[in-house]
Backbone as CSV, one residue per row, in Angstrom:
resi,resn,N_x,N_y,N_z,CA_x,CA_y,CA_z,C_x,C_y,C_z
1,MET,76.090,-17.388,-37.743,75.623,-17.550,-36.377,74.640,-16.439,-36.016
2,LYS,74.977,-15.223,-36.451,74.107,-14.095,-36.188,72.762,-14.289,-36.863
3,LYS,72.746,-14.851,-38.098,71.493,-15.084,-38.807,70.637,-16.101,-38.067
4,LEU,71.218,-17.126,-37.513,70.477,-18.162,-36.810,69.819,-17.606,-35.557
5,SER,70.533,-16.802,-34.793,69.920,-16.271,-33.599,68.828,-15.256,-33.941
6,LEU,68.981,-14.528,-35.028,67.929,-13.617,-35.453,66.701,-14.409,-35.888
7,PHE,66.898,-15.515,-36.567,65.786,-16.379,-37.002,65.080,-16.974,-35.790
8,ALA,65.877,-17.469,-34.809,65.293,-18.030,-33.594,64.528,-16.943,-32.829
9,TYR,65.096,-15.745,-32.791,64.441,-14.626,-32.130,63.100,-14.310,-32.796
10,LEU,63.074,-14.341,-34.114,61.838,-14.079,-34.862,60.783,-15.146,-34.569
11,LEU,61.182,-16.399,-34.469,60.238,-17.477,-34.157,59.613,-17.267,-32.772
12,VAL,60.462,-16.885,-31.829,59.954,-16.629,-30.480,58.957,-15.472,-30.502
13,LEU,59.280,-14.419,-31.221,58.384,-13.265,-31.306,57.068,-13.625,-31.979
14,VAL,57.125,-14.428,-33.027,55.903,-14.847,-33.717,55.044,-15.684,-32.770
15,SER,55.659,-16.562,-31.989,54.916,-17.364,-31.016,54.261,-16.474,-29.959
16,VAL,55.008,-15.481,-29.474,54.478,-14.561,-28.473,53.299,-13.782,-29.044
17,LEU,53.460,-13.320,-30.286,52.380,-12.561,-30.928,51.132,-13.425,-31.104
18,ALA,51.316,-14.680,-31.445,50.176,-15.580,-31.612,49.457,-15.777,-30.280
19,CYS,50.222,-15.892,-29.188,49.624,-16.058,-27.865,48.860,-14.813,-27.435
20,LEU,49.344,-13.652,-27.808,48.687,-12.402,-27.433,47.504,-12.080,-28.330
21,SER,47.260,-12.869,-29.303,46.150,-12.665,-30.242,46.200,-11.303,-30.894
22,VAL,47.362,-10.927,-31.395,47.483,-9.668,-32.136,46.669,-9.818,-33.402
23,PRO,45.827,-8.857,-33.743,45.006,-8.978,-34.938,45.844,-9.214,-36.173
24,ALA,45.246,-9.974,-37.112,45.959,-10.337,-38.336,46.309,-9.117,-39.155
25,ALA,45.590,-8.013,-38.978,45.844,-6.812,-39.767,47.174,-6.174,-39.391
26,THR,47.735,-6.521,-38.199,49.018,-5.940,-37.792,50.134,-6.652,-38.540
27,GLN,50.820,-5.956,-39.390,51.917,-6.521,-40.190,53.244,-5.963,-39.683
28,ILE,54.188,-6.864,-39.406,55.511,-6.449,-38.941,56.523,-6.923,-39.967
29,GLU,57.199,-5.983,-40.523,58.218,-6.330,-41.529,59.575,-5.842,-41.036
30,PRO,60.624,-6.686,-41.220,61.960,-6.259,-40.780,62.447,-5.075,-41.601
31,THR,63.202,-4.206,-40.986,63.777,-3.054,-41.691,65.273,-3.281,-41.818
32,PRO,65.874,-2.735,-42.854,67.310,-2.947,-43.066,68.173,-2.368,-41.947
33,SER,67.680,-1.411,-41.216,68.518,-0.788,-40.196,68.463,-1.524,-38.860
34,GLY,67.763,-2.705,-38.783,67.742,-3.511,-37.564,66.798,-2.992,-36.496
35,LYS,65.695,-2.356,-36.890,64.745,-1.811,-35.918,63.556,-2.752,-35.721
36,LEU,63.790,-4.054,-35.966,62.713,-5.038,-35.858,62.170,-5.112,-34.429
37,GLU,63.039,-5.153,-33.437,62.615,-5.269,-32.053,61.740,-4.068,-31.644
38,THR,62.111,-2.885,-32.094,61.368,-1.677,-31.757,59.966,-1.728,-32.348
39,GLN,59.877,-2.183,-33.628,58.558,-2.278,-34.270,57.664,-3.277,-33.545
40,VAL,58.218,-4.443,-33.204,57.449,-5.485,-32.532,56.977,-4.985,-31.180
41,ALA,57.872,-4.398,-30.412,57.519,-3.895,-29.087,56.441,-2.813,-29.190
42,ALA,56.576,-1.921,-30.173,55.595,-0.845,-30.339,54.233,-1.409,-30.712
43,SER,54.205,-2.431,-31.589,52.932,-3.033,-32.005,52.258,-3.733,-30.843
44,ILE,53.067,-4.487,-30.051,52.504,-5.191,-28.896,51.963,-4.178,-27.891
45,PHE,52.722,-3.124,-27.608,52.284,-2.113,-26.650,50.993,-1.437,-27.125
46,LYS,50.948,-1.099,-28.414,49.771,-0.426,-28.979,48.532,-1.317,-28.846
47,TYR,48.694,-2.610,-29.157,47.553,-3.531,-29.102,47.082,-3.727,-27.662
48,GLN,48.029,-3.923,-26.723,47.654,-4.128,-25.333,47.005,-2.879,-24.742
49,THR,47.501,-1.701,-25.101,46.921,-0.456,-24.591,45.495,-0.294,-25.098
50,ALA,45.272,-0.561,-26.397,43.923,-0.436,-26.962,42.974,-1.418,-26.293
51,THR,43.432,-2.664,-26.058,42.595,-3.668,-25.412,42.265,-3.247,-23.977
52,ALA,43.270,-2.764,-23.264,43.051,-2.340,-21.882,42.089,-1.164,-21.831
53,GLN,42.233,-0.214,-22.772,41.331,0.926,-22.790,39.899,0.484,-23.081
54,SER,39.730,-0.443,-24.032,38.387,-0.952,-24.337,37.779,-1.613,-23.113
55,ALA,38.604,-2.409,-22.400,38.106,-3.084,-21.206,37.696,-2.062,-20.154
56,ASN,38.484,-0.991,-19.995,38.146,0.040,-19.009,36.857,0.754,-19.362
57,VAL,36.709,1.095,-20.640,35.489,1.778,-21.080,34.295,0.878,-20.843
58,LYS,34.418,-0.402,-21.209,33.308,-1.346,-21.020,32.965,-1.466,-19.543
59,ALA,33.993,-1.586,-18.689,33.752,-1.715,-17.261,33.096,-0.458,-16.713
60,THR,33.528,0.717,-17.184,32.951,1.974,-16.719,31.499,2.085,-17.133
61,LEU,31.193,1.746,-18.389,29.815,1.821,-18.869,28.923,0.868,-18.100
62,THR,29.418,-0.335,-17.852,28.619,-1.317,-17.124,28.356,-0.840,-15.706
63,ALA,29.370,-0.269,-15.079,29.223,0.165,-13.699,28.298,1.370,-13.575
64,SER,28.225,2.228,-14.620,27.433,3.444,-14.506,25.962,3.245,-14.869
65,VAL,25.582,2.086,-15.397,24.182,1.835,-15.725,23.441,1.488,-14.448
66,PRO,22.416,2.293,-14.058,21.705,2.000,-12.812,20.883,0.728,-12.934
67,GLN,20.837,-0.019,-11.869,20.076,-1.260,-11.841,18.747,-1.008,-11.132
68,PHE,17.630,-1.275,-11.830,16.305,-1.064,-11.258,15.668,-2.404,-10.955
69,THR,15.027,-2.484,-9.814,14.263,-3.676,-9.480,12.824,-3.259,-9.271
70,ALA,11.913,-3.980,-9.899,10.493,-3.653,-9.788,9.958,-4.138,-8.454
71,THR,9.447,-3.208,-7.680,8.835,-3.554,-6.399,7.342,-3.332,-6.534
72,PRO,6.564,-4.401,-6.462,5.127,-4.210,-6.605,4.575,-3.353,-5.475
73,ARG,3.746,-2.388,-5.850,3.111,-1.534,-4.859,1.661,-1.959,-4.719
74,PRO,1.117,-1.850,-3.537,-0.303,-2.189,-3.398,-1.130,-1.222,-4.234
75,SER,-2.049,-1.757,-4.998,-2.843,-0.893,-5.864,-3.820,-0.075,-5.026
76,GLU,-3.977,1.164,-5.419,-4.908,2.028,-4.717,-6.275,1.856,-5.346
77,LEU,-7.234,1.415,-4.546,-8.574,1.207,-5.055,-9.295,2.549,-5.135
78,PRO,-10.063,2.737,-6.212,-10.741,4.025,-6.360,-11.812,4.251,-5.301
79,SER,-12.002,5.509,-4.980,-13.008,5.912,-4.011,-13.684,7.167,-4.563
80,PHE,-14.995,7.260,-4.393,-15.753,8.379,-4.949,-16.594,9.035,-3.868
81,GLU,-16.690,10.360,-3.931,-17.550,11.137,-3.042,-18.757,11.576,-3.867
82,VAL,-19.955,11.302,-3.351,-21.186,11.632,-4.074,-22.147,12.309,-3.108
83,SER,-22.730,13.412,-3.546,-23.734,14.111,-2.750,-25.108,13.818,-3.356
84,VAL,-26.009,13.302,-2.545,-27.366,12.967,-3.007,-28.349,13.954,-2.375
85,PRO,-28.846,14.937,-3.155,-29.821,15.899,-2.619,-31.140,15.200,-2.288
86,GLY,-31.789,15.654,-1.220,-33.053,15.059,-0.812,-34.127,15.150,-1.875
87,GLU,-34.093,16.224,-2.688,-35.138,16.415,-3.701,-34.866,15.694,-5.017
88,ALA,-33.759,14.985,-5.106,-33.419,14.290,-6.362,-33.800,12.816,-6.260
89,CYS,-34.896,12.469,-6.911,-35.268,11.047,-6.966,-34.421,10.366,-8.031
90,TRP,-33.775,9.303,-7.650,-32.914,8.500,-8.519,-31.874,9.330,-9.267
91,MET,-30.954,9.798,-8.506,-29.820,10.527,-9.062,-28.743,9.555,-9.521
92,ASN,-28.243,9.753,-10.732,-27.148,8.930,-11.257,-25.840,9.391,-10.622
93,SER,-25.176,8.488,-9.909,-23.903,8.831,-9.253,-22.749,8.883,-10.248
94,GLU,-22.950,8.303,-11.431,-21.919,8.188,-12.474,-20.735,7.324,-12.020
95,VAL,-20.970,6.508,-11.007,-19.964,5.526,-10.573,-20.315,4.206,-11.250
96,SER,-19.393,3.733,-12.086,-19.625,2.493,-12.836,-19.018,1.302,-12.115
97,VAL,-19.752,0.198,-12.145,-19.259,-1.058,-11.577,-19.384,-2.151,-12.627
98,LYS,-18.567,-3.172,-12.457,-18.621,-4.329,-13.352,-19.138,-5.532,-12.577
99,THR,-19.663,-6.486,-13.305,-20.203,-7.698,-12.691,-19.175,-8.315,-11.745
100,GLY,-19.598,-8.579,-10.512,-18.711,-9.206,-9.529,-17.923,-8.225,-8.685
101,GLN,-17.864,-6.946,-9.072,-17.134,-5.961,-8.266,-17.927,-5.636,-7.011
102,THR,-17.195,-5.436,-5.918,-17.830,-5.085,-4.647,-17.448,-3.668,-4.264
103,VAL,-18.436,-2.903,-3.804,-18.191,-1.550,-3.329,-18.711,-1.431,-1.900
104,LEU,-18.038,-0.603,-1.127,-18.507,-0.278,0.213,-19.074,1.130,0.147
105,ILE,-20.374,1.255,0.456,-21.054,2.553,0.416,-21.292,2.994,1.859
106,THR,-20.785,4.168,2.216,-21.061,4.739,3.536,-21.718,6.099,3.325
107,ALA,-22.618,6.473,4.244,-23.372,7.717,4.070,-23.580,8.434,5.399
108,THR,-23.604,9.761,5.320,-23.925,10.625,6.457,-24.860,11.713,5.944
109,GLY,-25.411,12.483,6.849,-26.252,13.609,6.444,-27.667,13.485,6.975
110,THR,-28.487,14.492,6.639,-29.875,14.544,7.087,-30.762,14.991,5.933
111,VAL,-31.921,14.356,5.817,-32.909,14.713,4.797,-34.275,14.848,5.469
112,ASN,-35.034,15.864,5.047,-36.416,16.031,5.494,-37.324,15.715,4.311
113,THR,-38.337,14.866,4.542,-39.184,14.409,3.435,-40.561,15.085,3.376
114,TRP,-40.806,16.100,4.223,-42.143,16.700,4.171,-42.078,18.206,4.426
115,ALA,-41.464,18.891,3.495,-41.384,20.358,3.494,-40.912,20.925,4.834
116,GLY,-39.987,20.259,5.466,-39.403,20.747,6.717,-40.232,20.468,7.950
117,ALA,-41.313,19.689,7.809,-42.177,19.399,8.968,-41.405,18.632,10.039
118,GLU,-41.704,18.957,11.295,-41.057,18.281,12.414,-41.389,16.794,12.391
119,GLY,-40.388,15.968,12.695,-40.589,14.522,12.688,-40.408,13.887,11.314
120,SER,-40.127,14.739,10.303,-39.937,14.211,8.940,-38.473,14.218,8.516
121,SER,-37.577,14.422,9.462,-36.141,14.424,9.154,-35.500,13.140,9.647
122,SER,-34.487,12.716,8.944,-33.762,11.506,9.366,-32.393,11.462,8.720
123,GLY,-31.589,10.538,9.221,-30.313,10.229,8.592,-30.524,9.145,7.544
124,PRO,-29.452,8.586,7.009,-29.556,7.572,5.956,-30.335,6.313,6.354
125,GLU,-30.483,6.059,7.668,-31.234,4.878,8.115,-32.746,5.054,7.939
126,GLY,-33.203,6.312,7.764,-34.625,6.563,7.551,-35.365,6.897,8.828
127,GLN,-36.615,7.321,8.642,-37.477,7.709,9.767,-38.069,6.470,10.446
128,VAL,-38.674,6.723,11.591,-39.377,5.654,12.297,-40.605,5.235,11.481
129,SER,-41.242,6.210,10.809,-42.419,5.908,9.981,-41.988,5.089,8.769
130,ILE,-42.595,3.935,8.614,-42.249,3.011,7.520,-43.002,3.404,6.255
131,CYS,-42.276,3.375,5.160,-42.875,3.655,3.848,-43.435,2.339,3.307
132,GLY,-44.752,2.213,3.428,-45.364,0.963,2.984,-46.098,1.102,1.671
133,ALA,-46.199,2.323,1.140,-46.931,2.542,-0.110,-46.211,1.862,-1.268
134,ILE,-46.991,1.449,-2.235,-46.424,0.761,-3.394,-45.495,1.662,-4.195
135,GLN,-45.700,2.978,-4.054,-44.850,3.921,-4.786,-43.451,4.069,-4.175
136,CYS,-43.267,3.637,-2.958,-41.947,3.756,-2.304,-40.926,2.888,-3.050
137,PRO,-39.745,3.413,-3.267,-38.710,2.620,-3.939,-38.432,1.297,-3.229
138,VAL,-38.346,1.331,-1.879,-38.131,0.110,-1.100,-39.198,0.068,-0.003
139,GLN,-40.159,-0.831,-0.128,-41.239,-0.947,0.869,-40.704,-1.599,2.144
140,GLY,-41.282,-1.185,3.262,-40.895,-1.770,4.537,-39.712,-1.094,5.173
141,VAL,-39.228,-0.017,4.561,-38.092,0.752,5.099,-38.612,2.152,5.395
142,GLY,-38.019,2.836,6.372,-38.482,4.167,6.772,-38.405,5.190,5.656
143,TYR,-39.353,6.146,5.735,-39.298,7.287,4.813,-37.940,7.978,4.947
144,GLY,-37.440,8.487,3.841,-36.200,9.255,3.857,-34.930,8.425,3.931
145,ALA,-35.052,7.114,4.024,-33.843,6.273,4.079,-33.087,6.372,2.751
146,LEU,-31.778,6.185,2.803,-30.983,6.161,1.569,-31.147,4.803,0.907
147,VAL,-31.551,4.826,-0.347,-31.708,3.587,-1.116,-30.923,3.713,-2.419
148,GLY,-30.635,2.592,-3.023,-29.861,2.599,-4.264,-30.357,1.543,-5.223
149,ARG,-29.814,1.592,-6.426,-30.091,0.550,-7.415,-28.969,0.565,-8.443
150,LEU,-28.825,-0.549,-9.128,-27.854,-0.667,-10.215,-28.638,-0.680,-11.513
151,GLU,-28.507,0.402,-12.280,-29.249,0.571,-13.532,-30.744,0.331,-13.302
152,ASP,-31.319,-0.639,-14.004,-32.768,-0.868,-13.912,-33.135,-2.022,-12.979
153,LEU,-32.174,-2.487,-12.183,-32.465,-3.596,-11.265,-33.290,-3.101,-10.074
154,ASP,-33.760,-4.032,-9.247,-34.562,-3.681,-8.070,-33.764,-2.805,-7.105
155,ALA,-34.482,-1.886,-6.458,-33.863,-0.998,-5.470,-33.507,-1.772,-4.211
156,PHE,-32.509,-1.276,-3.489,-32.064,-1.913,-2.243,-31.802,-0.839,-1.195
157,PHE,-31.923,-1.241,0.068,-31.670,-0.353,1.197,-30.167,-0.187,1.381
158,VAL,-29.714,1.064,1.537,-28.295,1.351,1.764,-28.065,1.729,3.224
159,GLY,-28.843,2.701,3.745,-28.641,3.153,5.121,-27.313,3.869,5.282
160,THR,-26.693,3.701,6.448,-25.407,4.373,6.704,-24.211,3.597,6.148
161,GLU,-24.412,2.294,5.890,-23.302,1.499,5.350,-23.835,0.240,4.678
162,LEU,-23.292,-0.031,3.500,-23.677,-1.251,2.778,-22.514,-1.713,1.917
163,GLU,-22.247,-3.015,1.975,-21.292,-3.626,1.053,-22.122,-4.278,-0.050
164,TYR,-21.915,-3.814,-1.282,-22.765,-4.239,-2.395,-21.909,-4.864,-3.494
165,THR,-22.341,-6.029,-3.985,-21.652,-6.702,-5.098,-22.533,-6.630,-6.335
166,ALA,-21.965,-6.107,-7.404,-22.723,-5.901,-8.647,-23.036,-7.231,-9.326
167,THR,-24.264,-7.341,-9.809,-24.682,-8.552,-10.537,-24.716,-8.306,-12.044
168,LYS,-24.392,-7.085,-12.457,-24.274,-6.743,-13.878,-23.416,-5.493,-14.005
169,ASP,-22.981,-5.197,-15.202,-22.227,-3.965,-15.449,-23.208,-2.790,-15.477
170,GLY,-22.796,-1.661,-14.935,-23.657,-0.489,-15.009,-23.261,0.579,-14.012
171,GLN,-24.138,1.583,-13.862,-23.892,2.689,-12.952,-24.851,2.631,-11.765
172,LEU,-24.375,3.159,-10.647,-25.172,3.168,-9.420,-26.016,4.436,-9.339
173,TYR,-27.288,4.258,-8.942,-28.225,5.372,-8.752,-28.638,5.387,-7.278
174,PHE,-28.947,6.599,-6.770,-29.353,6.729,-5.376,-30.552,7.654,-5.253
175,SER,-31.326,7.423,-4.187,-32.505,8.239,-3.906,-32.823,8.152,-2.423
176,VAL,-33.710,9.039,-1.973,-34.286,8.875,-0.644,-35.526,8.011,-0.816
177,ASN,-35.904,7.317,0.217,-37.056,6.411,0.138,-38.352,7.239,0.258
178,ASP,-38.746,7.803,-0.869,-39.921,8.672,-0.942,-40.355,8.705,-2.407
179,TRP,-41.628,8.920,-2.648,-42.062,8.981,-4.052,-42.373,10.400,-4.503
180,GLU,-42.438,11.355,-3.563,-42.599,12.756,-3.907,-41.377,13.508,-3.379
181,CYS,-40.373,13.675,-4.237,-39.086,14.230,-3.790,-39.025,15.754,-3.856
182,GLN,-39.939,16.382,-4.588,-39.808,17.824,-4.824,-39.929,18.676,-3.558
183,ASP,-40.602,18.170,-2.516,-40.709,18.959,-1.269,-39.659,18.553,-0.230
184,ASN,-38.722,17.711,-0.619,-37.660,17.271,0.304,-36.553,18.320,0.399
185,SER,-35.767,18.222,1.469,-34.612,19.117,1.634,-33.485,18.342,2.317
186,GLY,-32.313,18.945,2.325,-31.149,18.284,2.918,-30.430,17.411,1.894
187,SER,-29.463,16.652,2.356,-28.702,15.779,1.440,-27.958,14.705,2.224
188,TYR,-27.570,13.666,1.504,-26.715,12.609,2.043,-25.367,12.684,1.324
189,GLU,-24.323,12.564,2.113,-22.959,12.575,1.556,-22.439,11.144,1.563
190,LEU,-22.160,10.636,0.381,-21.750,9.229,0.236,-20.274,9.108,-0.110
191,THR,-19.681,8.047,0.391,-18.349,7.620,-0.051,-18.534,6.209,-0.604
192,ILE,-18.113,6.049,-1.851,-18.215,4.737,-2.508,-16.801,4.244,-2.759
193,MET,-16.434,3.176,-2.069,-15.064,2.659,-2.149,-15.071,1.263,-2.747
194,PHE,-14.253,1.068,-3.772,-14.131,-0.251,-4.377,-13.277,-1.147,-3.488
195,LYS,-13.676,-2.421,-3.394,-12.936,-3.373,-2.553,-12.284,-4.431,-3.418
């Protein structure tokens, strides 16, 4: 009778172990001194503790990993400050543009186009006297006006503000509207902002 209940007890334990998914490497063998229950209980406790510890470590690692979300920031468009001396005919600003890019050019300052003579000074809009000579970079615009060009393309009037769209890749050049720059003085301060 004692053997039958021990056999039934072993079947129940084997079923319990199968339900708990004890790894196959865990071997439980009966001992002659009747310590079978102690071995089984110790093996089950050891396996459950290891599983619980693994779960805790995994949960801790998952919880401690910071979660980042990418938030798009508005891109900062480049802006350049350029000083154009009155005596520099066609100064390279070293600001490069690509075909289709638009820049906003704003300018301040004063330039004199005739060795400091009275009435020969103006801001970027130019003097009242119109430069009609063929040598003027832009005909029909006042002497001393701020003018620009893209590489070797035709010159254009800039004045105090111009929104310009590039028709080719290249660098922007600036000058005062005059053909004899060596006796000029003063300067224009430009801000070139990409749009």
